[in-house]
C-alpha positions in Angstrom: 42.0 179.7 192.0 41.4 179.9 188.4 42.6 176.3 187.6 40.1 174.3 190.0 37.2 174.5 187.7 39.3 173.1 184.7 40.3 170.3 187.4 36.9 169.5 188.1 35.8 169.9 184.6 38.4 166.9 183.6 36.6 164.4 185.9 34.0 163.6 183.4 36.3 162.9 180.2 38.5 160.8 182.9 35.8 158.5 183.5 34.3 158.3 180.0 37.8 157.7 178.7 38.2 154.8 181.4 34.7 153.3 180.0 35.8 153.5 176.2 39.3 152.0 177.0 37.3 149.1 178.7 35.0 148.6 176.0 37.7 148.9 173.0 39.8 146.4 175.3 37.2 144.0 175.3 36.4 144.4 171.4 40.2 143.8 170.7 41.2 141.5 173.2 41.6 138.6 171.1 43.0 140.0 168.4 45.5 141.6 170.6 46.1 138.9 172.8 44.9 140.3 176.3 42.2 139.3 178.8 39.4 141.8 178.7 39.5 143.9 182.0 37.0 145.6 183.8 36.2 149.3 184.9 38.5 149.5 187.7 41.5 148.3 185.7 40.7 150.4 183.0 40.9 153.5 185.5 44.3 152.9 186.4 45.7 152.5 183.1 43.6 155.5 182.2 45.3 157.5 185.1 48.6 156.3 183.9 48.5 157.3 180.5 47.0 161.1 181.7 49.8 161.1 183.8 52.3 160.0 180.9 50.8 162.5 178.2 49.8 165.5 180.5 53.3 167.0 181.0 53.8 166.9 176.9 50.6 168.3 176.6 51.3 170.9 179.0 54.7 171.9 177.5 53.3 172.0 173.8 50.6 174.3 175.1 53.2 176.5 176.8 55.3 176.5 173.7 52.3 177.5 171.5 51.1 180.1 173.6 54.6 181.6 173.8 55.2 181.5 170.1 51.8 183.0 169.3 52.6 186.1 171.6 55.9 187.0 169.6 54.2 186.8 166.3 
């Protein structure tokens, strides 16, 4: 039950990061060679990025937490 507030606290950063992704994609669209996309597409891309990065962040956090207890 202690993890539920952490999950709820991840909501605002998710929406903010999707918004930033949409803005930056629009700003560099011509340079990168992509078409600018809207907020719903930015949310889908953000979910995909979070699902790809979250396991790595969790593994690093567990490894760091475990090594600090040993010293």
